[in-house]
ZAFIRO-656228 format. One record per residue (C-alpha): x, y, z negated; residue number from 1; chain. Coordinates in nm, 4 decimals, decimal comma. Layout:
@x:X | y:Y | z:Z | num:NUM | cadena:A
...
This chain:
@x:0,0000 | y:0,0000 | z:0,0000 | num:1 | cadena:A
@x:0,1482 | y:0,3356 | z:0,0937 | num:2 | cadena:A
@x:0,1704 | y:0,6133 | z:-0,1581 | num:3 | cadena:A
@x:-0,1033 | y:0,8720 | z:-0,1176 | num:4 | cadena:A
@x:-0,0108 | y:1,2397 | z:-0,1210 | num:5 | cadena:A
@x:-0,2567 | y:1,5121 | z:-0,2181 | num:6 | cadena:A
@x:-0,1527 | y:1,8669 | z:-0,1159 | num:7 | cadena:A
@x:-0,3056 | y:2,0196 | z:-0,4307 | num:8 | cadena:A
@x:-0,0679 | y:1,8166 | z:-0,6477 | num:9 | cadena:A
@x:0,2415 | y:1,9788 | z:-0,5007 | num:10 | cadena:A
@x:0,0817 | y:2,3210 | z:-0,5460 | num:11 | cadena:A
@x:-0,0188 | y:2,2838 | z:-0,9121 | num:12 | cadena:A
@x:0,2301 | y:2,0416 | z:-1,0667 | num:13 | cadena:A
@x:0,4931 | y:2,2937 | z:-1,1779 | num:14 | cadena:A
@x:0,2391 | y:2,5243 | z:-1,3418 | num:15 | cadena:A
@x:0,0756 | y:2,2268 | z:-1,5115 | num:16 | cadena:A
@x:0,4103 | y:2,0946 | z:-1,6290 | num:17 | cadena:A
@x:0,4795 | y:2,4306 | z:-1,7916 | num:18 | cadena:A
@x:0,1632 | y:2,3922 | z:-1,9987 | num:19 | cadena:A
@x:0,2133 | y:2,0226 | z:-2,0780 | num:20 | cadena:A
@x:0,5749 | y:2,0756 | z:-2,1862 | num:21 | cadena:A
@x:0,4683 | y:2,2792 | z:-2,4882 | num:22 | cadena:A
@x:0,1344 | y:2,1163 | z:-2,5667 | num:23 | cadena:A
@x:0,1783 | y:1,7397 | z:-2,5336 | num:24 | cadena:A
@x:0,3006 | y:1,5619 | z:-2,8444 | num:25 | cadena:A
@x:0,5447 | y:1,2727 | z:-2,8189 | num:26 | cadena:A
@x:0,3707 | y:0,9397 | z:-2,7694 | num:27 | cadena:A
@x:0,1007 | y:0,7868 | z:-2,5529 | num:28 | cadena:A
@x:-0,0909 | y:1,0025 | z:-2,3043 | num:29 | cadena:A
@x:-0,3916 | y:0,8729 | z:-2,1136 | num:30 | cadena:A
@x:-0,4414 | y:1,0481 | z:-1,7806 | num:31 | cadena:A
@x:-0,8013 | y:1,0087 | z:-1,6635 | num:32 | cadena:A
@x:-0,8627 | y:1,0120 | z:-1,2860 | num:33 | cadena:A
@x:-0,4963 | y:1,0104 | z:-1,1869 | num:34 | cadena:A
@x:-0,5717 | y:1,0160 | z:-0,8142 | num:35 | cadena:A
@x:-0,2617 | y:0,9481 | z:-0,6070 | num:36 | cadena:A
@x:-0,0274 | y:0,9004 | z:-0,9054 | num:37 | cadena:A
@x:0,1957 | y:1,1920 | z:-0,8072 | num:38 | cadena:A
@x:0,1220 | y:1,3849 | z:-1,1270 | num:39 | cadena:A
@x:0,1956 | y:1,0782 | z:-1,3397 | num:40 | cadena:A
@x:0,5488 | y:1,0254 | z:-1,2125 | num:41 | cadena:A
@x:0,6280 | y:1,3968 | z:-1,1921 | num:42 | cadena:A
@x:0,5214 | y:1,4651 | z:-1,5487 | num:43 | cadena:A
@x:0,6729 | y:1,1457 | z:-1,6891 | num:44 | cadena:A
@x:1,0091 | y:1,2235 | z:-1,5272 | num:45 | cadena:A
@x:1,0134 | y:1,5673 | z:-1,6883 | num:46 | cadena:A
@x:0,8727 | y:1,4521 | z:-2,0240 | num:47 | cadena:A
@x:1,0712 | y:1,1450 | z:-2,1319 | num:48 | cadena:A
@x:0,9183 | y:1,1643 | z:-2,4838 | num:49 | cadena:A
@x:0,5771 | y:1,0802 | z:-2,3336 | num:50 | cadena:A
@x:0,4530 | y:0,7316 | z:-2,2475 | num:51 | cadena:A
@x:0,2203 | y:0,8063 | z:-1,9531 | num:52 | cadena:A
@x:-0,0836 | y:0,5839 | z:-1,8894 | num:53 | cadena:A
@x:-0,2368 | y:0,6696 | z:-1,5513 | num:54 | cadena:A
@x:-0,5893 | y:0,5543 | z:-1,4710 | num:55 | cadena:A
@x:-0,8473 | y:0,5768 | z:-1,1957 | num:56 | cadena:A
@x:-1,1578 | y:0,4048 | z:-1,0679 | num:57 | cadena:A
@x:-1,0798 | y:0,3879 | z:-0,6943 | num:58 | cadena:A
@x:-0,8830 | y:0,0790 | z:-0,5779 | num:59 | cadena:A
@x:-0,6927 | y:0,2859 | z:-0,3207 | num:60 | cadena:A
@x:-0,5861 | y:0,5286 | z:-0,5934 | num:61 | cadena:A
@x:-0,4824 | y:0,2484 | z:-0,8299 | num:62 | cadena:A
@x:-0,2587 | y:0,0979 | z:-0,5603 | num:63 | cadena:A
@x:-0,1054 | y:0,4374 | z:-0,4837 | num:64 | cadena:A
@x:-0,0405 | y:0,5073 | z:-0,8526 | num:65 | cadena:A
@x:0,1460 | y:0,1786 | z:-0,8847 | num:66 | cadena:A
@x:0,3431 | y:0,2448 | z:-0,5644 | num:67 | cadena:A
@x:0,4550 | y:0,5850 | z:-0,6987 | num:68 | cadena:A
@x:0,5414 | y:0,4270 | z:-1,0344 | num:69 | cadena:A
@x:0,7429 | y:0,1438 | z:-0,8793 | num:70 | cadena:A
@x:0,9305 | y:0,3768 | z:-0,6446 | num:71 | cadena:A
@x:1,0125 | y:0,6138 | z:-0,9306 | num:72 | cadena:A
@x:1,1856 | y:0,3532 | z:-1,1442 | num:73 | cadena:A
@x:1,0541 | y:0,5311 | z:-1,4534 | num:74 | cadena:A
@x:1,0064 | y:0,3212 | z:-1,7649 | num:75 | cadena:A
@x:0,7657 | y:0,5642 | z:-1,9326 | num:76 | cadena:A
@x:0,4863 | y:0,5254 | z:-1,6746 | num:77 | cadena:A
@x:0,2556 | y:0,2310 | z:-1,7352 | num:78 | cadena:A
@x:0,0862 | y:0,0299 | z:-1,4594 | num:79 | cadena:A
@x:-0,2350 | y:0,1900 | z:-1,3376 | num:80 | cadena:A
@x:-0,5402 | y:0,1178 | z:-1,5489 | num:81 | cadena:A
@x:-0,8827 | y:0,0796 | z:-1,3890 | num:82 | cadena:A
@x:-1,1017 | y:0,3187 | z:-1,5862 | num:83 | cadena:A
@x:-1,4598 | y:0,4132 | z:-1,5144 | num:84 | cadena:A
@x:-1,5242 | y:0,7034 | z:-1,7508 | num:85 | cadena:A
@x:-1,8893 | y:0,5970 | z:-1,7697 | num:86 | cadena:A
@x:-1,7949 | y:0,2438 | z:-1,8741 | num:87 | cadena:A
@x:-1,5631 | y:0,0872 | z:-2,1281 | num:88 | cadena:A
@x:-1,2595 | y:0,2858 | z:-2,2349 | num:89 | cadena:A
@x:-0,9217 | y:0,1295 | z:-2,3193 | num:90 | cadena:A
@x:-0,8237 | y:0,0532 | z:-2,6728 | num:91 | cadena:A
@x:-0,6456 | y:0,3405 | z:-2,8408 | num:92 | cadena:A
@x:-0,5087 | y:0,5133 | z:-3,0096 | num:93 | cadena:A
@x:-0,3544 | y:0,7671 | z:-2,7759 | num:94 | cadena:A
@x:-0,1767 | y:1,0859 | z:-2,8757 | num:95 | cadena:A
@x:-0,3315 | y:1,2964 | z:-2,5976 | num:96 | cadena:A
@x:-0,5748 | y:1,2711 | z:-2,3063 | num:97 | cadena:A
@x:-0,5264 | y:1,4655 | z:-1,9822 | num:98 | cadena:A
@x:-0,7599 | y:1,5119 | z:-1,6862 | num:99 | cadena:A
@x:-0,6920 | y:1,7317 | z:-1,3828 | num:100 | cadena:A
@x:-0,9555 | y:1,8200 | z:-1,1255 | num:101 | cadena:A
@x:-1,2074 | y:1,5781 | z:-1,2683 | num:102 | cadena:A
@x:-1,5077 | y:1,7428 | z:-1,4286 | num:103 | cadena:A
@x:-1,6106 | y:1,9479 | z:-1,1247 | num:104 | cadena:A
@x:-1,5798 | y:1,6658 | z:-0,8691 | num:105 | cadena:A
@x:-1,7973 | y:1,4249 | z:-1,0656 | num:106 | cadena:A
@x:-2,1483 | y:1,4160 | z:-1,2096 | num:107 | cadena:A
@x:-2,2052 | y:1,5960 | z:-1,5405 | num:108 | cadena:A
@x:-2,2303 | y:1,2549 | z:-1,7092 | num:109 | cadena:A
@x:-1,8591 | y:1,2045 | z:-1,6374 | num:110 | cadena:A
@x:-1,7687 | y:1,5252 | z:-1,8225 | num:111 | cadena:A
@x:-1,9753 | y:1,4045 | z:-2,1168 | num:112 | cadena:A
@x:-1,8068 | y:1,0632 | z:-2,1017 | num:113 | cadena:A
@x:-1,4607 | y:1,2222 | z:-2,0870 | num:114 | cadena:A
@x:-1,5161 | y:1,4158 | z:-2,4095 | num:115 | cadena:A
@x:-1,6850 | y:1,1292 | z:-2,5918 | num:116 | cadena:A
@x:-1,4274 | y:0,8745 | z:-2,4763 | num:117 | cadena:A
@x:-1,1389 | y:1,1010 | z:-2,5751 | num:118 | cadena:A
@x:-1,2988 | y:1,1541 | z:-2,9169 | num:119 | cadena:A
@x:-1,2895 | y:0,7762 | z:-2,9739 | num:120 | cadena:A
@x:-0,9252 | y:0,7439 | z:-2,8665 | num:121 | cadena:A
@x:-0,7633 | y:1,0461 | z:-3,0289 | num:122 | cadena:A
@x:-0,6703 | y:1,1000 | z:-3,3927 | num:123 | cadena:A
@x:-0,7527 | y:1,4312 | z:-3,5624 | num:124 | cadena:A
@x:-0,5361 | y:1,7135 | z:-3,4326 | num:125 | cadena:A
@x:-0,4621 | y:1,5473 | z:-3,0970 | num:126 | cadena:A
@x:-0,5215 | y:1,7398 | z:-2,7718 | num:127 | cadena:A
@x:-0,7517 | y:1,6803 | z:-2,4785 | num:128 | cadena:A
@x:-0,6294 | y:1,8889 | z:-2,1842 | num:129 | cadena:A
@x:-0,8520 | y:1,9540 | z:-1,8824 | num:130 | cadena:A
@x:-0,7467 | y:2,1409 | z:-1,5690 | num:131 | cadena:A
@x:-0,9459 | y:2,2945 | z:-1,2876 | num:132 | cadena:A
@x:-1,1848 | y:2,5795 | z:-1,2076 | num:133 | cadena:A
@x:-1,4312 | y:2,6865 | z:-1,4762 | num:134 | cadena:A
@x:-1,6991 | y:2,9484 | z:-1,5259 | num:135 | cadena:A
@x:-1,7413 | y:3,1447 | z:-1,8478 | num:136 | cadena:A
@x:-2,0893 | y:3,2043 | z:-1,9866 | num:137 | cadena:A
@x:-2,2311 | y:3,1486 | z:-1,6402 | num:138 | cadena:A
@x:-1,9903 | y:3,3859 | z:-1,4662 | num:139 | cadena:A
@x:-1,7212 | y:3,2759 | z:-1,2202 | num:140 | cadena:A
@x:-1,3822 | y:3,4392 | z:-1,2636 | num:141 | cadena:A
@x:-1,3358 | y:3,4892 | z:-0,8888 | num:142 | cadena:A
@x:-1,5499 | y:3,4972 | z:-0,5718 | num:143 | cadena:A
@x:-1,3486 | y:3,2007 | z:-0,4411 | num:144 | cadena:A
@x:-1,4597 | y:2,9887 | z:-0,7388 | num:145 | cadena:A
@x:-1,8218 | y:3,0894 | z:-0,6825 | num:146 | cadena:A
@x:-1,7908 | y:2,9822 | z:-0,3172 | num:147 | cadena:A
@x:-1,6156 | y:2,6604 | z:-0,4219 | num:148 | cadena:A
@x:-1,8972 | y:2,5843 | z:-0,6669 | num:149 | cadena:A
@x:-2,1549 | y:2,6313 | z:-0,3899 | num:150 | cadena:A
@x:-1,9584 | y:2,4059 | z:-0,1525 | num:151 | cadena:A
@x:-1,9257 | y:2,1339 | z:-0,4185 | num:152 | cadena:A
@x:-2,3001 | y:2,1413 | z:-0,4899 | num:153 | cadena:A
@x:-2,3751 | y:2,1282 | z:-0,1162 | num:154 | cadena:A
@x:-2,1618 | y:1,8133 | z:-0,0857 | num:155 | cadena:A
@x:-2,3158 | y:1,6544 | z:-0,3936 | num:156 | cadena:A
@x:-2,5796 | y:1,8222 | z:-0,6139 | num:157 | cadena:A
@x:-2,4311 | y:1,6483 | z:-0,9223 | num:158 | cadena:A
@x:-2,0938 | y:1,8198 | z:-0,8749 | num:159 | cadena:A
@x:-1,9974 | y:2,1766 | z:-0,9563 | num:160 | cadena:A
@x:-1,7662 | y:2,4126 | z:-1,1397 | num:161 | cadena:A
@x:-1,8440 | y:2,3578 | z:-1,5079 | num:162 | cadena:A
@x:-1,9074 | y:2,6237 | z:-1,7642 | num:163 | cadena:A
@x:-1,6710 | y:2,6248 | z:-2,0617 | num:164 | cadena:A
@x:-1,9567 | y:2,6905 | z:-2,3043 | num:165 | cadena:A
@x:-2,1424 | y:2,3830 | z:-2,1770 | num:166 | cadena:A
@x:-1,8327 | y:2,1662 | z:-2,2190 | num:167 | cadena:A
@x:-1,7812 | y:2,2979 | z:-2,5723 | num:168 | cadena:A
@x:-2,1136 | y:2,1592 | z:-2,6928 | num:169 | cadena:A
@x:-2,0804 | y:1,8072 | z:-2,5493 | num:170 | cadena:A
@x:-1,9499 | y:1,6808 | z:-2,8817 | num:171 | cadena:A
@x:-1,8619 | y:1,8449 | z:-3,2134 | num:172 | cadena:A
@x:-1,5427 | y:1,6374 | z:-3,2156 | num:173 | cadena:A
@x:-1,3461 | y:1,8996 | z:-3,0177 | num:174 | cadena:A
@x:-1,2789 | y:2,2687 | z:-3,0548 | num:175 | cadena:A
@x:-1,1456 | y:2,4793 | z:-2,7683 | num:176 | cadena:A
@x:-0,8068 | y:2,5984 | z:-2,8874 | num:177 | cadena:A
@x:-0,6675 | y:2,7642 | z:-2,5781 | num:178 | cadena:A
@x:-0,7683 | y:2,8674 | z:-2,2270 | num:179 | cadena:A
@x:-0,4508 | y:2,8989 | z:-2,0189 | num:180 | cadena:A
@x:-0,4839 | y:3,0912 | z:-1,6880 | num:181 | cadena:A
@x:-0,3299 | y:2,9032 | z:-1,3963 | num:182 | cadena:A
@x:-0,2623 | y:2,9826 | z:-1,0290 | num:183 | cadena:A
@x:-0,5512 | y:2,9841 | z:-0,7793 | num:184 | cadena:A
@x:-0,8063 | y:3,0981 | z:-1,0401 | num:185 | cadena:A
@x:-0,7848 | y:2,7712 | z:-1,2329 | num:186 | cadena:A
@x:-0,7376 | y:2,7125 | z:-1,6050 | num:187 | cadena:A
@x:-0,5964 | y:2,4510 | z:-1,8362 | num:188 | cadena:A
@x:-0,8247 | y:2,4120 | z:-2,1346 | num:189 | cadena:A
@x:-0,6632 | y:2,2781 | z:-2,4514 | num:190 | cadena:A
@x:-0,9230 | y:2,1090 | z:-2,6711 | num:191 | cadena:A
@x:-0,8220 | y:1,9926 | z:-3,0173 | num:192 | cadena:A
@x:-0,9696 | y:1,6855 | z:-3,1883 | num:193 | cadena:A
@x:-1,1232 | y:1,7915 | z:-3,5184 | num:194 | cadena:A
């Protein structure tokens, strides 16, 4: 299986790494919806104190993740885990959970499952980091995000740019600690397990 390459990964990986470098604790990190696997090997190479567990639901993505992992030779990237956020989650504990470009390109039920699943896996004080476009109290931070939201909903009515306030009330297990502005009108949200 050839390695997949997603153009967005090359564009956002350095900015994301800058955030992860100072916010991920040492230990096990579960990446939900790892896509191609490019983020997994890039972050694991730069963060040797992290044991990276990539996961995805799509067979093509799982094969690509493992191809990237094998080609990298890294020992701190685990084999790809098949994870349907709406189904059974792996046994924890983990020290952090990370998801990039997930909650807007999935039904709302997946966002709910991400927060509830992470709450089961993480000990108090551990972070859940989510990356992508968000709205704030119903307002988009840029016209491009408003247009992107409309295009997502046209492709699938269950998709869309999510509002931070709506995410914050999924479960009382997390508090939003930080909202880090990123390139291209995106944000990394740092949620902390209560």
